[in-house]
C-alpha positions in Angstrom: 81.1 109.0 119.5 80.2 112.5 118.3 80.9 114.1 114.9 83.9 116.0 116.1 85.6 112.8 117.2 84.9 111.1 113.9 86.9 113.9 112.1 89.7 113.9 114.7 90.2 110.1 114.4 89.8 109.7 110.7 91.2 112.9 109.1 94.5 112.4 107.3 97.6 114.6 107.7 99.1 117.2 105.4 98.0 117.8 101.8 101.0 115.8 100.6 100.1 112.9 102.9 96.5 113.0 101.8 97.6 112.9 98.1 99.8 109.9 98.7 97.0 108.2 100.6 94.5 108.9 97.9 96.8 107.4 95.3 97.2 104.2 97.5 93.5 104.0 97.9 92.8 104.3 94.2 95.5 101.7 93.4 94.2 99.0 95.8 90.5 99.7 96.2 89.0 97.3 93.7 91.4 94.5 94.6 90.3 94.8 98.3 86.6 95.1 97.3 86.9 91.7 95.5 88.7 90.2 98.6 86.0 91.5 100.9 83.0 90.7 98.8 80.5 88.7 100.9 82.2 89.7 104.2 81.1 93.3 104.3 77.3 93.4 104.2 77.2 97.1 103.1 79.6 97.0 100.2 77.4 99.2 98.1 77.8 101.9 100.7 81.6 101.4 100.7 81.8 101.7 97.0 79.5 104.7 97.0 81.8 106.2 99.6 84.7 105.7 97.3 82.9 107.6 94.5 81.9 110.3 97.1 85.6 110.7 98.0 86.5 111.1 94.4 83.8 113.7 93.7 85.2 117.2 93.7 81.8 118.5 94.9 82.2 116.6 98.2 83.5 118.8 101.0 87.1 118.6 102.0 86.2 117.3 105.5 84.0 114.5 104.1 86.6 113.6 101.5 89.3 113.4 104.2 87.2 111.2 106.5 86.4 108.8 103.6 90.0 108.8 102.4 91.3 107.9 105.8 88.7 105.1 106.3 89.2 103.7 102.8 92.9 103.8 103.2 92.5 101.7 106.4 90.3 99.3 104.4 92.8 99.1 101.4 96.2 99.2 103.1 97.6 95.9 104.4 98.5 97.1 107.9 95.5 96.4 110.1 94.8 95.8 113.8 93.2 92.5 112.8 94.8 91.1 109.6 92.3 90.6 106.8 93.4 87.0 106.2 92.1 85.8 109.6 89.0 83.8 108.7 85.8 85.2 110.2 87.5 88.2 111.9 89.8 89.8 109.3 87.4 92.5 108.2 85.8 93.3 111.6 88.0 96.2 112.3 87.6 97.5 108.7 83.8 97.3 109.2 84.0 99.3 112.4 86.1 102.0 110.7 83.9 102.1 107.6 80.7 102.3 109.6 82.0 105.2 111.6 83.2 107.1 108.5 80.0 106.4 106.5 77.9 107.6 109.4 80.0 110.8 109.6 79.5 111.7 106.0 76.1 110.3 105.2 74.8 113.7 104.2 77.6 114.1 101.6 76.7 110.8 99.9 74.5 111.5 96.9 72.3 109.3 94.7 74.9 109.6 91.9 77.5 108.0 94.1 75.1 105.0 94.7 74.3 104.7 91.0 78.0 104.5 90.2 78.5 102.0 93.0 75.7 99.7 91.7 77.1 99.9 88.1 80.6 99.0 89.3 79.4 96.2 91.5 77.4 94.6 88.6 80.4 94.7 86.3 
């Protein structure tokens, strides 16, 4: 999949929809991280992506991609429900992997430092 398709698939809608989605992500993010701990092998990257999304210095495109992927991760509507043992987070992993790959140049060391601190707490 090329970079253009990542953006077309993962970018959210209008500014209002994006603001609503960001609020939903912020409200449910840490609860979902706790549920997914141990099931997503690159959780530090996911949390760093969360901090990258919140960073006003991150480009709008990268923020939109991360917001859409993190919303998919957080919101209960899924292709594969998260409660299914062994398979519940496989679709989330695929979406997060695509999003993180698309924005890897936007993710800074400060995002990873914040992620490591949060995951230790």
